[in-house]
N, C-alpha and C positions, 0 to 999 in steps of 0.2 A: 224810414227808419234808418235810424246815424250811424254812423261809424265809429262806435267808442269800443274799449275793451272791458272783457270780463275778466281780467286777469289777475291774478294774486301775485304780491310781489315776489320777486326772486330773491334765495337764499345770497349770499355774500359769494356763498364757493360756486357761483354759475360765472365769473369772471374770472376768463383763464387765458393771462397774457404773459405768464411765467413761462421760459425756456428749462429752466432750470430748476431742482430740488421739486418739493409738492407743494402745490397748492391745496386752499381749503377745499373744493369738490375732490381733488383727488385723495385726501385726506380723510374725507367724507365716504368716496364710493369705489375706491380700487384705483388701479393705472388707468388712466383715459388715454382713448386713441389717436396718434398722432396722423393717423391717413382718414380723419373724416373731414375736414375743413374743404376738399374739392366736391366730395358729394354735397355736403350742405348748399354749397355756394352755386352749383351746378343745377342743383332740382330746384331751390328758390327761384333760380332764374328763369327757369324753364317755365314754372308757373307765375313769374312773371310776363313772362312773355305771352302765356297764353291768353290773360287778364287784357294785358293791353291791345291784342287782337283784336280781344270780343267788345272794348270800349270803340276801338277806331271806326270798328263797324258799325256799331250801335248808335254812334256818333255822325255817322255818315261820311266821314272824313272820305275827302278822294283818295282813289287807290292807289295813286302816284306818291302822295303823301303820306299815306300808312305804309306803303311797302318801305319808302325812305327811313322812316320810323324803327323800323325790323330790324332790318339792314344794318343802321348807325348802331343800333344797340347791341345785336349779336355781333358786328365786326369788333367792337371794344369788349364785349365779355370774353371773347376767345382768342384777344389779340396774342401773341405769341410770349411774349415779356410778360403778361401778365399772368398767362396758364403758369408759366415759369415758377414765378414766386408762388402762386396758389399750390400746386404740385408739392412743395416743398413739404419735408414733415412738421409739423407744428399743430398747436394743441386750437382748440376753438377759442376765440375771443367774444369779448362781450358783445353782446345784441346791440346794443349801442354803437359801439364799429362797425359792425356787418351792414346796421342798418345805413351807416356812413355811405359805405360802398355802393348800394342798391338805388340811394338817392343820385348818385354822382350819373348811376346807369342810367337810371329812367331817365335823366337830360342829357344822354349823348348825343341825340339830335336835337330836329327843330320841335319837338314836342315839349309842355311843360305842362306842370301838375303843382296846384297848391297843397299846400300842408294836410289840409283836411283830406283830399284824394290820394295824396302818398300814403298817408296812416293808412286807410283803406285795402289800400293795394299790397302794403306791405302785411296788415291782418291776413286780405287773402291767400299770400304768400305761405305765409306759414303754417297756418290751419291746415293748409291744403297735402304739406310736404308733411306735417307731423301726423297726419290721418293715414297717408302712404308708408311710414317709415311703422306705424302702427301693426298695418294691416299688410305687413310681409310676410309671406307663409314662413319664408327662412329668413335667417339675416342676408346671408349671401342674396337675395333678391332685390336687394336695395342698390344694387348694380343695374339689375334689370331695370327697376323705376329710372335709375338714373337715363339708360337706353330709350326707355321710352323717350323720355324729355328732348333728348339728343336727334330721336328718329322726327319728330312733330316740329324741332328747329330746322331740321333741314328742309323740312317741307316749306317753312317761311321765306326759304331764300334757295332754292331750286334754280331760281331762274340767275343767281350768283355764285357762277363758280369759285372764287377766291375767297370768297367767306363760307362757301362749301368744306374748301380746303380745311380752311381754319378748324372747323368742328370735328372735321374728319382724324386730325392731328390729335384733338384733345380725345377723341374716343381711342384711337390709338395709346395713349399714354394712359387711357383707365385700363386698357386692356393689359397693357407691359405691367402697370404697377398693382391693379388689384386680381388680375385674372390668376396668380399664384398664392392668393393669401388662404391661409388656413380657416376652416367653419368658426373656429374660436378668434379669430380676430376680426370676423365681420361682426361676430357678436359685441366684441368691444366697440365696434364703429357704430352698431346699433344702439350701445348701450348710452353712450357719448351722445349720439342725438338725442336719445330722449330725455337725456338728461338737460338740456339746452332746451327742449321744449316742453319741460316737466309742470311751468306754472302759465302756460298758455290755456285758455279756456274760451276762448273768444267762440262766438256762435253764428255761424255763417247758413245763410237760408237754405241753399244748395243741400248741404248735408243736413239739416233740420227736416227739410221736405222729403227726403230720402230715407229718413228714420236711420240714417246712422251716429248719429248725434243729437243726445238728449238737451233737453232745457236749460240744464247746469253749463253746456259748452263741452260736457266728458262725449268722448267717443263710446259707440257701441260696437264691440267685439261679436263677430259672426258665431254662430256655435252649428254652420251647415257649409257645404261647400267641398270643394278642393282639399285634400291634406297637403303639407310642403312634398315635395318631387323628395322622393326614395323613402318615402313613412309610410305606414301603413294607417289604414282605417282605425278608429279606438275601440276598444269592445272584446280584447282578448288581452288576457294575463298568462304568462308561459312562465315555467318556474323552471331551472336548472338544477341539477347536482353539482358536484365539486368536479366532474371531469366535463362538465360544459353541454352535459345531454340533456335534452329538453325530457323530464318526467311528468309534468303536470301542467293542464292548461286549462283556466275557466274565461268563463265569458261574462261580461258586467254590461250596463245599459248606460249607453254614455248620454245620451236625450240629445245628441244633436243630429243632423242629416249630410255625415260627411259621405265622398267621395274619394277614389283615389284619384291624383292628379294623373289626367290625361299624357303629359310630356313636360320636359323641363323647355325651359323657355332658351331661345337661343342668345350667346354671347358673343356673336361673329357681328361684324360690321353692319351687316344684313342680313335679317333672319326674323322668323316670329317669337316675339317675346311673350307671349303665351299671356304672360300677367299681364292685367290691363291696370293697373296702380299706374299712374303716372301720365296717363294719357291724356290729352284735352279734354276737361271735362264742360269747356265752355263753346265745344265746335258747334252745339244747338244752343241757339241766342235764349238764355233764361237770365232773367235779372238774378243777379246776386246781391246779398245786403250783409252787410256783420249788424248783429244785435248784442246789446250791453243787459246786465242783471245784478245786482248788487253794487250799482254804480258809483254813488259815494265813497264806499269805501275802498271797492276795489281802484280806485282813480286817484284816490289820497294816498293808497298804498304807491301805487305807481309815482307819482310825482315825488314821494319821499325816497323811492330807488335812486330813480333820473338825477335830484339832486345833491344825494348824498357824496360824501367826497370821494375819491375814487383815489386809493392810496398808491395804485399801480398804473397809473394814468400814463407815467411816462412810456411804459410798455407799450400799451394802448396806441401810445404815438408813433413809435417806432413801426408796429407791424401797420398801421396805415398810409403812413409814408412809404414803408417798401413797398404795400401793394396793390396802394393806389398810384404808384409814380409807374408802375409797369402797364395802367389804365390809360389809352390814349385817347383824350377826350377831342370829338371834331368837333371844333367850333365853327359855330352858323357862317355859311359865307355868301356873299352875291346876297340879291334882292330876294328870294325866297323868304315867306314873311314866316314866322313860328306859328303855332296855335296852341290851345289850351287845352288839354283831355279832361275830362270829370269823371270821376269813378260813381259818380251817383246820379240818381235818374235824370234830377232836377238841380238848377246852380242853387235853390233855394234850400234843399239839401245840405247840399254842399256847405253854405254859408253857414246853414243851424249847425252843423259837427264840427265848424272851424269856430262857431262863437262857445260853444259848450265845451270845445277841450282846454284842460287848464292851461294855464301859460306855464306852468312848471313842468308841462309833460313834451319837453323838449329832446330831440335825437340830438339836435344840432350843436349844443356845447358838452366838449370834454375839456374837462379841468386837466389843466398841467403846472406841477408845483413850480412856483417863482424858480426854484434852483436848478432849475431841467439844462441841458446843455444847449448853452446857444446856437452853436453848430446846425444839431440837430432841429432846432425852431427854424434857422433860415431856410435848412433844406422842405422843411415841411412847408414854410411857406411859399417856398417856388413850386414845388408840387402844387399847392392849392392854387396859386397865380394862373399855370396854365390850365386847371378848371376852370376857370372863370366863366361863364356862359354871357357872351356880348349882349346887351339889350338891344332890340330890333326895334328901329325906328317907331314912334308911336303915329303911324298913320290913321289907322282904324279907331274908332270908340266902341264897336262891336266891344262886348265885355266877352264875348268866344275869345277873341285874337290878342286879350291883354296877354302878355308872358310874364309871368308869376314867378320872380327869382323865391328859390326855396331855402338855399345853402350858402349864401353869402360868407357865414363865417363858420368855423368848427368851434 
């Protein structure tokens, strides 16, 4: 199966780069949370690491190389300056801007992905976290999902105390910022995340096999299992008088198979999260494919979305310059050769996916108005210059050793 998208076009309101005033989405759906971006980035990043770890093992990459790749990406991801920028209160930005950040992050080490594999990686990341947000029992539990990702990430770097410290610092920031938020504020965060994901309906083989996703790419919400912590199993209607005294109680059949939650998940640095959402579903070696339905219509729609002029592109540029300016990409050094990672089962599948991907569907291009601030343009050029990945010498004719550059231009 190929790595295609089954996504309908997103409305213009999903582009959220303005800091002041009301964006189109704000006008349509109320105030957006300014505390959503760190949770979105960390959870998507956690899913990216799960997938890369699985593919590194599936392709029998030597353990030292695989460890270096994960260490380099995690160290870059949790860089102090980068985290400082990420945790500043700000609205979510376009999918295109975030995708650009993950392109760079995935190439923070000696590993290279070509465009088709990067597409598939990002599809799997986004659909996994969308599933987790949808199934969170309480809005606040999205924080437990984040902690599950951080716990697993620490497992990847348990022999690297310096990087472990970086992750623990991020955990402390999360606890400090989100620990005191109200249930209403978490509900706003959840709603902001769902608006971001609302048009993505990519089918993933693991979800289809487990019957948690329908053939149209929409997820199945369960009518059984534990109810949210602090709530009762449905089935009773209580009526109260004007004094607040219960005067009548009725029972009804809810049609599900609910049970009381055994306990609340721990929000401490170490503890039982109870909630399994956000744990590594690739820890058992299972092939993962993404599927397409209604391809022609949806791909054309996505192409139109991608190439449509973005009147707020300058603010997108501001975001990328600031956010990526804190991301310290380590350039390959020394004689160690890079390698190509394939997200598909075979090279032929990857090639076919690349051939059937419309030219217009590119996340690489961000259109900036010609009248933009020249100084800012120079600043971005400087930052992006630091991200340029030096090509390794072409010593091998093996297809697997080719270093395929992905993001030559923004």
